[in-house]
All heavy atoms as a GROMACS GRO file, in nm:
protein
  555
    1MET      N    1   0.085  -0.115  -0.003
    1MET     CA    2  -0.001   0.000   0.001
    1MET      C    3   0.090   0.127  -0.001
    1MET      O    4   0.182   0.135   0.078
    1MET     CB    5  -0.089  -0.002   0.124
    1MET     CG    6  -0.188   0.116   0.130
    1MET     SD    7  -0.309   0.080   0.258
    1MET     CE    8  -0.315   0.235   0.332
    2ALA      N    9   0.057   0.217  -0.084
    2ALA     CA   10   0.138   0.337  -0.102
    2ALA      C   11   0.113   0.430   0.022
    2ALA      O   12   0.004   0.438   0.072
    2ALA     CB   13   0.102   0.408  -0.232
    3ARG      N   14   0.217   0.494   0.056
    3ARG     CA   15   0.208   0.593   0.166
    3ARG      C   16   0.133   0.716   0.116
    3ARG      O   17   0.144   0.759   0.003
    3ARG     CB   18   0.351   0.632   0.211
    3ARG     CG   19   0.347   0.725   0.326
    3ARG     CD   20   0.487   0.746   0.376
    3ARG     NE   21   0.484   0.840   0.484
    3ARG     CZ   22   0.583   0.901   0.534
    3ARG    NH1   23   0.704   0.879   0.483
    3ARG    NH2   24   0.569   0.983   0.641
    4LYS      N   25   0.052   0.776   0.204
    4LYS     CA   26  -0.027   0.891   0.167
    4LYS      C   27   0.068   1.012   0.152
    4LYS      O   28   0.173   1.023   0.218
    4LYS     CB   29  -0.128   0.922   0.277
    4LYS     CG   30  -0.248   0.830   0.283
    4LYS     CD   31  -0.347   0.881   0.382
    4LYS     CE   32  -0.472   0.793   0.382
    4LYS     NZ   33  -0.574   0.846   0.475
    5THR      N   34   0.028   1.096   0.061
    5THR     CA   35   0.107   1.218   0.042
    5THR      C   36   0.086   1.314   0.162
    5THR      O   37  -0.006   1.298   0.239
    5THR     CB   38   0.063   1.290  -0.091
    5THR    OG1   39  -0.071   1.338  -0.068
    5THR    CG2   40   0.076   1.201  -0.210
    6LEU      N   41   0.177   1.412   0.166
    6LEU     CA   42   0.158   1.509   0.272
    6LEU      C   43   0.026   1.581   0.262
    6LEU      O   44  -0.043   1.602   0.366
    6LEU     CB   45   0.272   1.612   0.262
    6LEU     CG   46   0.264   1.728   0.364
    6LEU    CD1   47   0.271   1.678   0.509
    6LEU    CD2   48   0.379   1.825   0.338
    7SER      N   49  -0.019   1.613   0.144
    7SER     CA   50  -0.149   1.680   0.126
    7SER      C   51  -0.261   1.594   0.172
    7SER      O   52  -0.356   1.642   0.237
    7SER     CB   53  -0.169   1.710  -0.024
    7SER     OG   54  -0.081   1.804  -0.066
    8GLU      N   55  -0.252   1.463   0.146
    8GLU     CA   56  -0.358   1.368   0.195
    8GLU      C   57  -0.356   1.360   0.349
    8GLU      O   58  -0.461   1.356   0.411
    8GLU     CB   59  -0.340   1.233   0.129
    8GLU     CG   60  -0.366   1.229  -0.016
    8GLU     CD   61  -0.327   1.102  -0.083
    8GLU    OE1   62  -0.230   1.040  -0.037
    8GLU    OE2   63  -0.391   1.060  -0.183
    9ARG      N   64  -0.233   1.351   0.404
    9ARG     CA   65  -0.228   1.340   0.550
    9ARG      C   66  -0.279   1.470   0.616
    9ARG      O   67  -0.344   1.466   0.721
    9ARG     CB   68  -0.085   1.308   0.593
    9ARG     CG   69  -0.046   1.163   0.558
    9ARG     CD   70   0.091   1.130   0.607
    9ARG     NE   71   0.185   1.194   0.513
    9ARG     CZ   72   0.309   1.226   0.540
    9ARG    NH1   73   0.357   1.206   0.659
    9ARG    NH2   74   0.386   1.285   0.449
   10ARG      N   75  -0.246   1.585   0.558
   10ARG     CA   76  -0.291   1.713   0.608
   10ARG      C   77  -0.448   1.718   0.597
   10ARG      O   78  -0.511   1.764   0.691
   10ARG     CB   79  -0.228   1.829   0.537
   10ARG     CG   80  -0.083   1.848   0.571
   10ARG     CD   81  -0.018   1.962   0.491
   10ARG     NE   82  -0.088   2.085   0.509
   10ARG     CZ   83  -0.062   2.176   0.606
   10ARG    NH1   84   0.029   2.149   0.696
   10ARG    NH2   85  -0.129   2.291   0.611
   11ALA      N   86  -0.499   1.674   0.487
   11ALA     CA   87  -0.642   1.676   0.468
   11ALA      C   88  -0.712   1.585   0.577
   11ALA      O   89  -0.817   1.619   0.629
   11ALA     CB   90  -0.683   1.630   0.326
   12ASP      N   91  -0.650   1.469   0.600
   12ASP     CA   92  -0.700   1.380   0.705
   12ASP      C   93  -0.698   1.452   0.839
   12ASP      O   94  -0.798   1.436   0.917
   12ASP     CB   95  -0.625   1.251   0.706
   12ASP     CG   96  -0.650   1.159   0.592
   12ASP    OD1   97  -0.746   1.182   0.513
   12ASP    OD2   98  -0.567   1.061   0.571
   13ALA      N   99  -0.590   1.516   0.870
   13ALA     CA  100  -0.573   1.582   0.999
   13ALA      C  101  -0.678   1.694   1.013
   13ALA      O  102  -0.740   1.711   1.120
   13ALA     CB  103  -0.432   1.636   1.013
   14TYR      N  104  -0.699   1.773   0.906
   14TYR     CA  105  -0.800   1.879   0.909
   14TYR      C  106  -0.941   1.821   0.927
   14TYR      O  107  -1.024   1.878   0.995
   14TYR     CB  108  -0.794   1.969   0.782
   14TYR     CG  109  -0.691   2.071   0.791
   14TYR    CD1  110  -0.578   2.073   0.700
   14TYR    CD2  111  -0.693   2.174   0.887
   14TYR    CE1  112  -0.481   2.168   0.708
   14TYR    CE2  113  -0.599   2.274   0.893
   14TYR     CZ  114  -0.490   2.269   0.802
   14TYR     OH  115  -0.394   2.367   0.809
   15SER      N  116  -0.962   1.710   0.868
   15SER     CA  117  -1.093   1.641   0.880
   15SER      C  118  -1.116   1.597   1.026
   15SER      O  119  -1.225   1.620   1.082
   15SER     CB  120  -1.100   1.520   0.788
   15SER     OG  121  -1.221   1.456   0.803
   16GLU      N  122  -1.012   1.540   1.084
   16GLU     CA  123  -1.022   1.502   1.224
   16GLU      C  124  -1.041   1.622   1.315
   16GLU      O  125  -1.127   1.622   1.410
   16GLU     CB  126  -0.896   1.427   1.271
   16GLU     CG  127  -0.882   1.287   1.211
   16GLU     CD  128  -0.749   1.226   1.250
   16GLU    OE1  129  -0.696   1.252   1.363
   16GLU    OE2  130  -0.696   1.143   1.173
   17LEU      N  131  -0.968   1.732   1.284
   17LEU     CA  132  -0.981   1.854   1.364
   17LEU      C  133  -1.122   1.909   1.352
   17LEU      O  134  -1.181   1.951   1.450
   17LEU     CB  135  -0.884   1.960   1.311
   17LEU     CG  136  -0.877   2.088   1.384
   17LEU    CD1  137  -0.846   2.071   1.532
   17LEU    CD2  138  -0.777   2.182   1.320
   18ASP      N  139  -1.183   1.909   1.231
   18ASP     CA  140  -1.317   1.952   1.215
   18ASP      C  141  -1.417   1.870   1.294
   18ASP      O  142  -1.509   1.926   1.351
   18ASP     CB  143  -1.358   1.953   1.069
   18ASP     CG  144  -1.288   2.064   0.986
   18ASP    OD1  145  -1.238   2.159   1.047
   18ASP    OD2  146  -1.284   2.048   0.864
   19MET      N  147  -1.393   1.738   1.301
   19MET     CA  148  -1.480   1.651   1.375
   19MET      C  149  -1.473   1.681   1.527
   19MET      O  150  -1.572   1.682   1.594
   19MET     CB  151  -1.450   1.502   1.350
   19MET     CG  152  -1.498   1.457   1.213
   19MET     SD  153  -1.482   1.276   1.190
   19MET     CE  154  -1.306   1.255   1.196
   20VAL      N  155  -1.353   1.709   1.574
   20VAL     CA  156  -1.333   1.739   1.715
   20VAL      C  157  -1.395   1.872   1.748
   20VAL      O  158  -1.458   1.885   1.853
   20VAL     CB  159  -1.185   1.735   1.749
   20VAL    CG1  160  -1.157   1.790   1.893
   20VAL    CG2  161  -1.128   1.592   1.743
   21LYS      N  162  -1.377   1.970   1.661
   21LYS     CA  163  -1.442   2.098   1.679
   21LYS      C  164  -1.591   2.090   1.684
   21LYS      O  165  -1.657   2.155   1.769
   21LYS     CB  166  -1.405   2.200   1.567
   21LYS     CG  167  -1.260   2.253   1.583
   21LYS     CD  168  -1.228   2.347   1.473
   21LYS     CE  169  -1.090   2.405   1.479
   21LYS     NZ  170  -1.061   2.496   1.368
   22ALA      N  171  -1.648   2.005   1.604
   22ALA     CA  172  -1.791   1.987   1.598
   22ALA      C  173  -1.839   1.919   1.729
   22ALA      O  174  -1.944   1.952   1.785
   22ALA     CB  175  -1.832   1.900   1.478
   23LYS      N  176  -1.758   1.820   1.775
   23LYS     CA  177  -1.795   1.756   1.902
   23LYS      C  178  -1.786   1.852   2.022
   23LYS      O  179  -1.878   1.848   2.104
   23LYS     CB  180  -1.697   1.637   1.925
   23LYS     CG  181  -1.734   1.556   2.043
   23LYS     CD  182  -1.643   1.436   2.057
   23LYS     CE  183  -1.682   1.349   2.181
   23LYS     NZ  184  -1.600   1.233   2.196
   24LEU      N  185  -1.686   1.937   2.022
   24LEU     CA  186  -1.674   2.040   2.128
   24LEU      C  187  -1.791   2.139   2.120
   24LEU      O  188  -1.848   2.168   2.232
   24LEU     CB  189  -1.542   2.115   2.116
   24LEU     CG  190  -1.418   2.036   2.158
   24LEU    CD1  191  -1.290   2.115   2.123
   24LEU    CD2  192  -1.419   2.005   2.308
   25ALA      N  193  -1.827   2.177   2.007
   25ALA     CA  194  -1.943   2.272   1.989
   25ALA      C  195  -2.072   2.206   2.037
   25ALA      O  196  -2.152   2.270   2.106
   25ALA     CB  197  -1.959   2.314   1.842
   26LYS      N  198  -2.086   2.074   2.010
   26LYS     CA  199  -2.207   2.003   2.054
   26LYS      C  200  -2.206   1.998   2.203
   26LYS      O  201  -2.318   2.022   2.271
   26LYS     CB  202  -2.208   1.862   1.995
   26LYS     CG  203  -2.330   1.784   2.034
   26LYS     CD  204  -2.328   1.648   1.970
   26LYS     CE  205  -2.457   1.572   2.015
   26LYS     NZ  206  -2.433   1.435   2.047
   27LEU      N  207  -2.092   1.965   2.268
   27LEU     CA  208  -2.088   1.956   2.409
   27LEU      C  209  -2.116   2.097   2.474
   27LEU      O  210  -2.189   2.104   2.578
   27LEU     CB  211  -1.945   1.910   2.458
   27LEU     CG  212  -1.914   1.767   2.425
   27LEU    CD1  213  -1.767   1.739   2.454
   27LEU    CD2  214  -2.003   1.672   2.504
   28ASP      N  215  -2.061   2.202   2.416
   28ASP     CA  216  -2.087   2.336   2.466
   28ASP      C  217  -2.237   2.372   2.457
   28ASP      O  218  -2.300   2.426   2.547
   28ASP     CB  219  -2.008   2.443   2.390
   28ASP     CG  220  -1.862   2.440   2.428
   28ASP    OD1  221  -1.826   2.379   2.531
   28ASP    OD2  222  -1.782   2.505   2.355
   29ASN      N  223  -2.302   2.334   2.343
   29ASN     CA  224  -2.446   2.362   2.325
   29ASN      C  225  -2.529   2.280   2.422
   29ASN      O  226  -2.627   2.336   2.478
   29ASN     CB  227  -2.485   2.329   2.181
   29ASN     CG  228  -2.443   2.432   2.083
   29ASN    OD1  229  -2.417   2.543   2.118
   29ASN    ND2  230  -2.422   2.393   1.961
   30GLU      N  231  -2.491   2.158   2.448
   30GLU     CA  232  -2.565   2.080   2.545
   30GLU      C  233  -2.556   2.139   2.684
   30GLU      O  234  -2.657   2.145   2.760
   30GLU     CB  235  -2.514   1.933   2.544
   30GLU     CG  236  -2.552   1.860   2.422
   30GLU     CD  237  -2.484   1.720   2.415
   30GLU    OE1  238  -2.398   1.687   2.500
   30GLU    OE2  239  -2.514   1.647   2.320
   31ALA      N  240  -2.440   2.186   2.720
   31ALA     CA  241  -2.420   2.249   2.853
   31ALA      C  242  -2.500   2.377   2.856
   31ALA      O  243  -2.562   2.408   2.958
   31ALA     CB  244  -2.271   2.277   2.877
   32ALA      N  245  -2.494   2.459   2.752
   32ALA     CA  246  -2.569   2.583   2.752
   32ALA      C  247  -2.719   2.559   2.760
   32ALA      O  248  -2.791   2.630   2.836
   32ALA     CB  249  -2.541   2.661   2.624
   33GLU      N  250  -2.768   2.457   2.695
   33GLU     CA  251  -2.911   2.424   2.701
   33GLU      C  252  -2.948   2.378   2.841
   33GLU      O  253  -3.058   2.418   2.891
   33GLU     CB  254  -2.946   2.318   2.598
   33GLU     CG  255  -2.944   2.368   2.458
   33GLU     CD  256  -2.960   2.260   2.353
   33GLU    OE1  257  -2.978   2.141   2.388
   33GLU    OE2  258  -2.954   2.293   2.226
   34ARG      N  259  -2.862   2.304   2.905
   34ARG     CA  260  -2.889   2.265   3.045
   34ARG      C  261  -2.897   2.379   3.138
   34ARG      O  262  -2.995   2.393   3.214
   34ARG     CB  263  -2.780   2.165   3.090
   34ARG     CG  264  -2.794   2.119   3.229
   34ARG     CD  265  -2.685   2.022   3.265
   34ARG     NE  266  -2.692   1.989   3.408
   34ARG     CZ  267  -2.600   2.020   3.498
   34ARG    NH1  268  -2.492   2.082   3.466
   34ARG    NH2  269  -2.622   1.988   3.623
   35ILE      N  270  -2.802   2.468   3.129
   35ILE     CA  271  -2.806   2.590   3.212
   35ILE      C  272  -2.926   2.676   3.183
   35ILE      O  273  -2.989   2.730   3.274
   35ILE     CB  274  -2.677   2.673   3.195
   35ILE    CG1  275  -2.554   2.591   3.245
   35ILE    CG2  276  -2.684   2.806   3.270
   35ILE    CD1  277  -2.557   2.546   3.388
   36ALA      N  278  -2.959   2.685   3.055
   36ALA     CA  279  -3.077   2.765   3.015
   36ALA      C  280  -3.208   2.705   3.077
   36ALA      O  281  -3.292   2.784   3.124
   36ALA     CB  282  -3.084   2.772   2.862
   37ARG      N  283  -3.220   2.574   3.074
   37ARG     CA  284  -3.337   2.511   3.127
   37ARG      C  285  -3.347   2.538   3.279
   37ARG      O  286  -3.455   2.570   3.335
   37ARG     CB  287  -3.338   2.356   3.101
   37ARG     CG  288  -3.377   2.319   2.965
   37ARG     CD  289  -3.401   2.168   2.953
   37ARG     NE  290  -3.283   2.089   2.995
   37ARG     CZ  291  -3.186   2.054   2.917
   37ARG    NH1  292  -3.184   2.090   2.789
   37ARG    NH2  293  -3.088   1.981   2.960
   38ILE      N  294  -3.234   2.531   3.349
   38ILE     CA  295  -3.231   2.560   3.488
   38ILE      C  296  -3.269   2.706   3.512
   38ILE      O  297  -3.348   2.739   3.606
   38ILE     CB  298  -3.091   2.528   3.551
   38ILE    CG1  299  -3.070   2.379   3.543
   38ILE    CG2  300  -3.078   2.580   3.694
   38ILE    CD1  301  -2.923   2.340   3.571
   39ALA      N  302  -3.218   2.797   3.433
   39ALA     CA  303  -3.245   2.940   3.451
   39ALA      C  304  -3.396   2.971   3.429
   39ALA      O  305  -3.456   3.043   3.505
   39ALA     CB  306  -3.164   3.024   3.357
   40ILE      N  307  -3.454   2.904   3.331
   40ILE     CA  308  -3.600   2.922   3.309
   40ILE      C  309  -3.678   2.866   3.423
   40ILE      O  310  -3.773   2.932   3.472
   40ILE     CB  311  -3.634   2.852   3.172
   40ILE    CG1  312  -3.574   2.926   3.058
   40ILE    CG2  313  -3.789   2.844   3.159
   40ILE    CD1  314  -3.581   2.849   2.923
   41LYS      N  315  -3.648   2.745   3.467
   41LYS     CA  316  -3.724   2.686   3.579
   41LYS      C  317  -3.711   2.764   3.709
   41LYS      O  318  -3.801   2.770   3.785
   41LYS     CB  319  -3.672   2.540   3.600
   41LYS     CG  320  -3.721   2.445   3.496
   41LYS     CD  321  -3.670   2.304   3.520
   41LYS     CE  322  -3.710   2.212   3.410
   41LYS     NZ  323  -3.653   2.073   3.430
   42SER      N  324  -3.594   2.823   3.728
   42SER     CA  325  -3.575   2.900   3.852
   42SER      C  326  -3.632   3.040   3.848
   42SER      O  327  -3.637   3.111   3.952
   42SER     CB  328  -3.423   2.912   3.889
   42SER     OG  329  -3.362   2.996   3.793
   43GLY      N  330  -3.674   3.083   3.730
   43GLY     CA  331  -3.730   3.219   3.711
   43GLY      C  332  -3.622   3.322   3.689
   43GLY      O  333  -3.654   3.445   3.685
   44LEU      N  334  -3.498   3.284   3.673
   44LEU     CA  335  -3.389   3.384   3.648
   44LEU      C  336  -3.415   3.465   3.524
   44LEU      O  337  -3.388   3.583   3.521
   44LEU     CB  338  -3.255   3.309   3.636
   44LEU     CG  339  -3.133   3.390   3.617
   44LEU    CD1  340  -3.107   3.477   3.736
   44LEU    CD2  341  -3.014   3.302   3.588
   45VAL      N  342  -3.478   3.401   3.422
   45VAL     CA  343  -3.497   3.480   3.299
   45VAL      C  344  -3.605   3.588   3.312
   45VAL      O  345  -3.616   3.674   3.226
   45VAL     CB  346  -3.535   3.384   3.182
   45VAL    CG1  347  -3.419   3.289   3.150
   45VAL    CG2  348  -3.658   3.304   3.216
   46ASN      N  349  -3.686   3.583   3.416
   46ASN     CA  350  -3.787   3.680   3.440
   46ASN      C  351  -3.736   3.802   3.509
   46ASN      O  352  -3.810   3.905   3.521
   46ASN     CB  353  -3.905   3.618   3.522
   46ASN     CG  354  -3.970   3.506   3.446
   46ASN    OD1  355  -3.984   3.504   3.320
   46ASN    ND2  356  -4.014   3.404   3.518
   47LEU      N  357  -3.614   3.796   3.561
   47LEU     CA  358  -3.555   3.915   3.632
   47LEU      C  359  -3.490   4.009   3.527
   47LEU      O  360  -3.435   3.959   3.426
   47LEU     CB  361  -3.453   3.870   3.728
   47LEU     CG  362  -3.499   3.772   3.840
   47LEU    CD1  363  -3.385   3.724   3.928
   47LEU    CD2  364  -3.609   3.836   3.923
   48ASP      N  365  -3.497   4.133   3.556
   48ASP     CA  366  -3.436   4.233   3.466
   48ASP      C  367  -3.292   4.255   3.504
   48ASP      O  368  -3.260   4.353   3.572
   48ASP     CB  369  -3.517   4.361   3.467
   48ASP     CG  370  -3.473   4.464   3.366
   48ASP    OD1  371  -3.419   4.423   3.262
   48ASP    OD2  372  -3.493   4.582   3.387
   49LEU      N  373  -3.205   4.162   3.465
   49LEU     CA  374  -3.065   4.171   3.503
   49LEU      C  375  -2.979   4.178   3.379
   49LEU      O  376  -3.004   4.109   3.279
   49LEU     CB  377  -3.023   4.048   3.584
   49LEU     CG  378  -3.102   4.022   3.712
   49LEU    CD1  379  -3.063   3.882   3.769
   49LEU    CD2  380  -3.072   4.127   3.812
   50ALA      N  381  -2.872   4.253   3.387
   50ALA     CA  382  -2.779   4.262   3.279
   50ALA      C  383  -2.695   4.132   3.274
   50ALA      O  384  -2.678   4.065   3.377
   50ALA     CB  385  -2.685   4.379   3.297
   51ASP      N  386  -2.649   4.095   3.159
   51ASP     CA  387  -2.569   3.980   3.142
   51ASP      C  388  -2.445   3.979   3.234
   51ASP      O  389  -2.411   3.875   3.290
   51ASP     CB  390  -2.527   3.958   2.995
   51ASP     CG  391  -2.642   3.920   2.904
   51ASP    OD1  392  -2.753   3.898   2.952
   51ASP    OD2  393  -2.621   3.915   2.780
   52ASP      N  394  -2.384   4.096   3.246
   52ASP     CA  395  -2.268   4.104   3.327
   52ASP      C  396  -2.297   4.071   3.475
   52ASP      O  397  -2.216   4.005   3.545
   52ASP     CB  398  -2.203   4.249   3.323
   52ASP     CG  399  -2.143   4.273   3.190
   52ASP    OD1  400  -2.108   4.179   3.111
   52ASP    OD2  401  -2.121   4.389   3.156
   53HIS      N  402  -2.413   4.113   3.518
   53HIS     CA  403  -2.458   4.086   3.658
   53HIS      C  404  -2.481   3.936   3.676
   53HIS      O  405  -2.439   3.876   3.772
   53HIS     CB  406  -2.581   4.169   3.692
   53HIS     CG  407  -2.624   4.150   3.834
   53HIS    ND1  408  -2.728   4.218   3.887
   53HIS    CD2  409  -2.574   4.081   3.940
   53HIS    CE1  410  -2.745   4.183   4.017
   53HIS    NE2  411  -2.650   4.102   4.046
   54ILE      N  412  -2.544   3.878   3.580
   54ILE     CA  413  -2.570   3.733   3.590
   54ILE      C  414  -2.438   3.657   3.588
   54ILE      O  415  -2.418   3.565   3.668
   54ILE     CB  416  -2.661   3.691   3.473
   54ILE    CG1  417  -2.804   3.745   3.491
   54ILE    CG2  418  -2.673   3.532   3.470
   54ILE    CD1  419  -2.890   3.732   3.368
   55ARG      N  420  -2.348   3.696   3.506
   55ARG     CA  421  -2.213   3.633   3.498
   55ARG      C  422  -2.142   3.646   3.631
   55ARG      O  423  -2.082   3.544   3.679
   55ARG     CB  424  -2.132   3.698   3.384
   55ARG     CG  425  -1.992   3.651   3.376
   55ARG     CD  426  -1.983   3.501   3.342
   55ARG     NE  427  -1.850   3.450   3.358
   55ARG     CZ  428  -1.760   3.444   3.262
   55ARG    NH1  429  -1.789   3.480   3.139
   55ARG    NH2  430  -1.642   3.391   3.284
   56GLU      N  431  -2.147   3.763   3.693
   56GLU     CA  432  -2.084   3.780   3.821
   56GLU      C  433  -2.140   3.685   3.926
   56GLU      O  434  -2.067   3.630   4.005
   56GLU     CB  435  -2.096   3.923   3.865
   56GLU     CG  436  -2.014   4.022   3.781
   56GLU     CD  437  -2.053   4.171   3.816
   56GLU    OE1  438  -2.131   4.195   3.908
   56GLU    OE2  439  -1.995   4.257   3.749
   57GLU      N  440  -2.272   3.671   3.922
   57GLU     CA  441  -2.338   3.580   4.016
   57GLU      C  442  -2.299   3.434   3.993
   57GLU      O  443  -2.274   3.358   4.087
   57GLU     CB  444  -2.490   3.597   4.010
   57GLU     CG  445  -2.538   3.730   4.064
   57GLU     CD  446  -2.505   3.756   4.211
   57GLU    OE1  447  -2.499   3.666   4.289
   57GLU    OE2  448  -2.476   3.875   4.242
   58PHE      N  449  -2.295   3.398   3.866
   58PHE     CA  450  -2.242   3.263   3.831
   58PHE      C  451  -2.099   3.241   3.883
   58PHE      O  452  -2.067   3.134   3.937
   58PHE     CB  453  -2.250   3.230   3.682
   58PHE     CG  454  -2.387   3.187   3.636
   58PHE    CD1  455  -2.455   3.251   3.536
   58PHE    CD2  456  -2.446   3.071   3.685
   58PHE    CE1  457  -2.577   3.212   3.494
   58PHE    CE2  458  -2.570   3.033   3.642
   58PHE     CZ  459  -2.634   3.098   3.542
   59ASP      N  460  -2.017   3.345   3.861
   59ASP     CA  461  -1.879   3.338   3.911
   59ASP      C  462  -1.874   3.314   4.059
   59ASP      O  463  -1.793   3.236   4.113
   59ASP     CB  464  -1.802   3.463   3.873
   59ASP     CG  465  -1.769   3.471   3.724
   59ASP    OD1  466  -1.784   3.370   3.650
   59ASP    OD2  467  -1.738   3.582   3.681
   60ARG      N  468  -1.958   3.383   4.136
   60ARG     CA  469  -1.965   3.369   4.277
   60ARG      C  470  -2.009   3.223   4.317
   60ARG      O  471  -1.959   3.168   4.415
   60ARG     CB  472  -2.061   3.469   4.342
   60ARG     CG  473  -2.001   3.606   4.342
   60ARG     CD  474  -2.094   3.706   4.421
   60ARG     NE  475  -2.048   3.845   4.405
   60ARG     CZ  476  -2.109   3.927   4.317
   60ARG    NH1  477  -2.213   3.895   4.247
   60ARG    NH2  478  -2.057   4.049   4.306
   61ILE      N  479  -2.108   3.173   4.246
   61ILE     CA  480  -2.156   3.036   4.273
   61ILE      C  481  -2.041   2.938   4.253
   61ILE      O  482  -2.018   2.852   4.334
   61ILE     CB  483  -2.280   3.006   4.183
   61ILE    CG1  484  -2.398   3.088   4.223
   61ILE    CG2  485  -2.304   2.857   4.189
   61ILE    CD1  486  -2.509   3.080   4.123
   62VAL      N  487  -1.969   2.955   4.140
   62VAL     CA  488  -1.862   2.863   4.110
   62VAL      C  489  -1.752   2.873   4.217
   62VAL      O  490  -1.700   2.771   4.266
   62VAL     CB  491  -1.802   2.893   3.972
   62VAL    CG1  492  -1.669   2.823   3.950
   62VAL    CG2  493  -1.901   2.861   3.861
   63GLU      N  494  -1.721   2.995   4.260
   63GLU     CA  495  -1.620   3.013   4.362
   63GLU      C  496  -1.660   2.951   4.492
   63GLU      O  497  -1.585   2.876   4.558
   63GLU     CB  498  -1.590   3.162   4.384
   63GLU     CG  499  -1.481   3.192   4.479
   63GLU     CD  500  -1.455   3.338   4.496
   63GLU    OE1  501  -1.479   3.414   4.398
   63GLU    OE2  502  -1.422   3.383   4.608
   64ARG      N  503  -1.788   2.969   4.534
   64ARG     CA  504  -1.837   2.910   4.658
   64ARG      C  505  -1.837   2.757   4.651
   64ARG      O  506  -1.792   2.693   4.748
   64ARG     CB  507  -1.979   2.962   4.682
   64ARG     CG  508  -2.033   2.927   4.823
   64ARG     CD  509  -2.166   2.994   4.848
   64ARG     NE  510  -2.269   2.944   4.764
   64ARG     CZ  511  -2.346   3.012   4.677
   64ARG    NH1  512  -2.329   3.139   4.672
   64ARG    NH2  513  -2.442   2.956   4.607
   65ILE      N  514  -1.880   2.702   4.542
   65ILE     CA  515  -1.888   2.555   4.533
   65ILE      C  516  -1.744   2.497   4.526
   65ILE      O  517  -1.718   2.391   4.579
   65ILE     CB  518  -1.973   2.513   4.412
   65ILE    CG1  519  -2.116   2.547   4.438
   65ILE    CG2  520  -1.955   2.368   4.381
   65ILE    CD1  521  -2.207   2.530   4.321
   66SER      N  522  -1.653   2.565   4.452
   66SER     CA  523  -1.517   2.516   4.440
   66SER      C  524  -1.445   2.509   4.574
   66SER      O  525  -1.365   2.423   4.598
   66SER     CB  526  -1.436   2.609   4.349
   66SER     OG  527  -1.494   2.602   4.215
   67LYS      N  528  -1.475   2.603   4.662
   67LYS     CA  529  -1.413   2.598   4.799
   67LYS      C  530  -1.456   2.481   4.879
   67LYS      O  531  -1.380   2.436   4.966
   67LYS     CB  532  -1.454   2.731   4.873
   67LYS     CG  533  -1.382   2.853   4.818
   67LYS     CD  534  -1.417   2.976   4.898
   67LYS     CE  535  -1.347   3.098   4.841
   67LYS     NZ  536  -1.387   3.222   4.910
   68ARG      N  537  -1.578   2.429   4.856
   68ARG     CA  538  -1.625   2.311   4.924
   68ARG      C  539  -1.552   2.187   4.889
   68ARG      O  540  -1.540   2.094   4.964
   68ARG     CB  541  -1.773   2.292   4.900
   68ARG     CG  542  -1.859   2.396   4.959
   68ARG     CD  543  -2.007   2.357   4.935
   68ARG     NE  544  -2.090   2.481   4.944
   68ARG     CZ  545  -2.217   2.484   4.906
   68ARG    NH1  546  -2.270   2.372   4.858
   68ARG    NH2  547  -2.284   2.595   4.921
   69ASN      N  548  -1.507   2.183   4.762
   69ASN     CA  549  -1.442   2.063   4.715
   69ASN      C  550  -1.300   2.060   4.735
   69ASN      O  551  -1.214   2.061   4.770
   69ASN     CB  552  -1.469   2.047   4.561
   69ASN     CG  553  -1.618   2.027   4.532
   69ASN    OD1  554  -1.689   1.968   4.613
   69ASN    ND2  555  -1.658   2.071   4.417
   0.00000   0.00000   0.00000
């Protein structure tokens, strides 16, 4: 069997990279959807809060929980 050319090996590597990027995007979307469902159920989306404020509160939650572990 002939060895693949550099171009073919690069194309294979880019294909693998694209698959990994797609998998990471899918994982990020699943996590975002999970957090969104929690925010909706908790009523967070009904509060008139700026995104920066919500992010700060999430940061505080993460910090508090991280200290326990």
